[in-house]
C-alpha positions in Angstrom: 0.0 0.0 0.1 1.5 3.4 -1.0 1.5 6.2 1.4 -0.5 9.1 1.2 1.2 12.6 0.3 0.2 13.8 3.9 1.9 10.8 5.5 4.9 11.2 3.2 5.2 14.9 4.1 5.1 14.0 7.8 7.9 11.6 7.4 10.0 13.8 5.4 9.6 16.5 7.9 10.5 14.3 10.7 13.6 13.0 9.0 15.1 16.5 8.7 15.3 16.8 12.7 14.8 14.2 15.3 12.7 16.9 17.0 10.4 19.1 15.0 7.6 21.6 16.0 5.5 23.0 13.5 2.3 25.3 13.5 -0.9 24.8 11.8 0.0 26.9 8.8 2.3 24.5 7.6 1.0 24.1 4.0 -2.2 22.8 5.5 -0.7 20.2 7.7 -2.1 20.4 11.1 0.3 18.4 13.1 1.6 20.7 15.8 4.5 18.4 17.0 6.5 15.8 15.1 8.9 13.7 17.0 11.4 11.3 15.6 13.5 9.1 17.8 15.8 6.1 17.1 14.0 3.8 19.4 11.1 5.7 20.6 9.7 9.2 19.5 8.1 9.7 22.9 9.4 8.2 26.0 7.4 9.5 29.0 8.0 8.0 32.4 5.8 8.3 35.5 7.2 7.0 38.9 4.4 7.9 41.3 1.8 5.4 42.1 -1.7 6.2 40.5 -0.2 8.5 37.6 0.3 7.9 34.0 3.1 8.2 31.6 0.7 9.5 29.0 -2.6 11.3 29.6 -4.7 12.5 26.7 -8.1 14.1 26.8 -10.8 14.9 24.1 -13.8 16.9 24.8 -17.1 17.3 22.8 -19.0 14.8 20.8 -17.0 12.1 19.0 -13.8 13.1 20.3 -10.7 10.9 20.4 -8.5 11.0 23.4 -5.6 9.1 21.8 -5.3 8.3 18.1 -2.7 5.8 16.6 -2.7 4.6 13.1 -0.4 2.7 10.8 -0.3 2.1 7.0 1.8 -1.0 7.3 1.2 -4.6 6.6 -0.7 -7.2 8.8 2.2 -7.3 11.4 2.2 -3.6 12.0 0.5 -2.6 15.3 -1.3 0.8 15.8 -1.3 0.5 19.6 0.7 -1.9 21.8 0.4 -2.3 25.6 3.1 -4.2 27.3 3.3 -5.3 31.1 6.0 -7.6 32.4 6.0 -9.9 34.3 2.5 -9.0 35.5 0.0 -6.2 35.3 -2.4 -5.3 32.6 -1.1 -4.5 29.2 -4.2 -2.5 28.0 -7.2 -1.5 29.9 -10.4 0.2 28.7 -13.0 1.4 31.0 -16.5 3.2 30.7 -19.3 3.9 33.1 -22.4 3.6 30.6 -20.6 3.1 27.1 -18.1 0.6 26.0 -14.9 -0.3 27.7 -13.1 -1.6 24.5 -14.7 -1.5 21.0 -13.2 -3.8 18.4 -14.4 -3.4 14.8 -13.4 -4.8 11.4 -14.5 -3.3 8.2 -12.8 -5.8 5.8 -12.1 -9.7 6.0 -10.1 -9.7 9.2 -10.9 -10.4 12.9 -12.4 -7.9 15.2 -11.0 -9.8 18.1 -8.0 -12.1 18.1 -7.3 -13.7 21.5 -4.1 -15.9 21.7 -4.2 -17.6 25.3 -6.6 -17.7 28.0 -9.6 -15.4 28.2 -11.5 -14.6 31.5 -15.1 -13.4 31.5 -16.7 -12.4 34.9 -20.1 -13.6 33.6 -19.1 -17.2 33.5 -18.7 -19.8 36.2 -19.9 -23.0 37.6 -22.7 -24.2 39.8 -23.0 -27.5 41.8 -26.1 -29.7 41.7 -26.6 -31.9 44.7 -27.9 -35.4 44.1 -31.7 -35.1 44.0 -31.7 -31.4 42.8 -33.5 -30.4 39.4 -32.7 -26.8 39.4 -30.2 -24.1 40.7 -30.3 -20.4 40.7 -27.4 -18.3 40.3 -27.6 -14.7 41.6 -25.1 -11.8 41.3 -25.3 -9.0 43.4 -23.6 -5.6 42.9 -23.7 -6.0 39.1 -25.4 -3.3 37.0 -27.5 -5.0 34.3 -25.7 -8.3 34.8 -28.6 -9.8 32.9 -30.6 -7.8 30.2 -33.3 -8.6 27.7 -30.9 -9.7 25.1 -28.7 -11.8 27.3 -28.0 -15.4 26.3 -26.9 -17.9 28.8 -25.3 -21.0 27.7 -25.2 -23.9 30.3 -23.8 -27.5 30.0 -22.9 -30.1 32.4 -19.2 -30.6 33.0 -18.5 -34.3 32.3 -21.0 -36.9 31.2 -23.9 -38.1 33.3 -25.9 -40.6 31.5 -29.6 -39.5 30.8 -29.1 -36.2 32.3 -28.7 -32.8 30.5 -29.8 -29.2 31.0 -33.3 -28.8 29.8 -33.1 -24.9 29.8 -32.2 -21.8 31.5 -34.7 -19.1 32.7 -33.7 -15.5 33.2 -35.5 -14.4 36.4 -34.2 -10.8 36.7 -31.3 -8.5 35.9 -29.2 -10.3 38.5 -30.6 -13.9 38.8 -31.2 -16.8 36.3 -32.2 -20.3 36.9 -30.7 -23.5 35.5 -33.1 -26.4 35.1 -32.1 -30.1 34.5 -34.5 -32.6 32.5 -34.8 -34.5 35.8 -33.3 -34.6 39.3 -29.6 -35.2 39.3 -28.8 -38.8 40.0 -25.6 -37.6 41.7 -23.6 -34.5 42.3 -22.7 -32.8 39.1 -21.4 -29.5 38.1 -22.9 -27.1 35.4 -20.9 -24.5 33.6 -22.5 -21.3 32.2 -21.4 -18.5 30.0 -23.4 -15.3 29.4 -23.1 -13.2 26.3 -24.9 -9.9 25.6 
């Protein structure tokens, strides 16, 4: 893929001097600061607990706090978060919106997870011998279950002649798993909730 004239101009300007500061009047290119380093163009460091190395903010509708793009091939990364050996590489948080939005407009993948994935709306519930239904209640979760929620439940292991007959959503914080008959022995049902 060939670079646009705008991108080529930015690269040419950055190659002149490792650190470049330009105003909006530079031939219509609105980048105020262009930085070019051998290993990192920008390397902010924060040593205090609870602070951030980089903090960006956007006000108004449809604003973008941090915008990263690339015109490279499939191995080029727009945004990379790394935490070693522990911690969180990338975190997205929202009150009523979407914490992380993944979207693909072509033939790729909106989400590619390599390794284990953890979901707080999944778990296991134990049926004692003789029980035909069990309810699962989660407190303190806003809209843990909604009108579009789908609860997938299945017995962990194999119990001949016994299966999950259905799941009923009782409220925004409770659902009930029903077997086709009373459990002939203790068994575990795993569940997973989407939407």
